[in-house]
N, C-alpha and C positions, 0 to 999 in steps of 0.2 A: 644627864648624869654629871654633875659637877665634879671635877678632879678625877674622872674615871677614864677608862680606855674603851675603844671599840672592841666588841667581842664578836668574832665571826665563827659561826658553827657550821660544820660540814656533816653530811650524811643525816639530814633531818627528815622527819616524816610529817606530812600534813594529815590531820585527822578531821574529816568533815564533821561539823556540828560542835566542835570544841571551841568555845569563845575566847579562851585564854591560851597563851603559849605555855607549854610545859617544858621544863629543862631537866635533863637527866644528869645526875651527879656522876654517874659512871661514864657517860660520854664526855663530860667536862674533863674528867681524870684522864681518859684516853687521849685527849687533845692537849694535855700538858697543864691543865688548870687545877687548882686546889680549891676546895670549899671549906670554910671555917664557920661553924655554928657556935655562938656564944649567947646564952640567955635567949632573948627575943630578937636577936639580930643574926645576920649571916653575911658573908662576903665571898666573892669569887676573886682569887688572886692568881697571878702568874709570876712565879718567883717572888720578888719583893714588891711587885706592882699591884696596886689595887685595881681590879678591873671593874667590879660592880658591887656596891653595897646593897643589902636587902634587909627586910624586916619580916617579922612573923605577924600574920593576920589570921585570926582564928586558928585553924590547924594547918595552914599553909604558909610557907615562906615565899615572899615575892621580891622581885627586883624592880627598880625603876628603870625605864628604858623603852625602846620601841623596836619593832621588827622592821627591817628594811627588805625590800624585794628587788 
């Protein structure tokens, strides 16, 4: 993710059989992040810092990035 920050999430759940990672807007909010949806795009911000940009695909919004273990 060019020009973005690392996003560390806590209290996550693993669901067997789901191929994609799902992100809860409520959990982001509880951890101090904001989500902004504008047209077919969205972004996760922390204060004035852009953490991750995203885009709309079909009926889902997605982020570019990877999960680390």
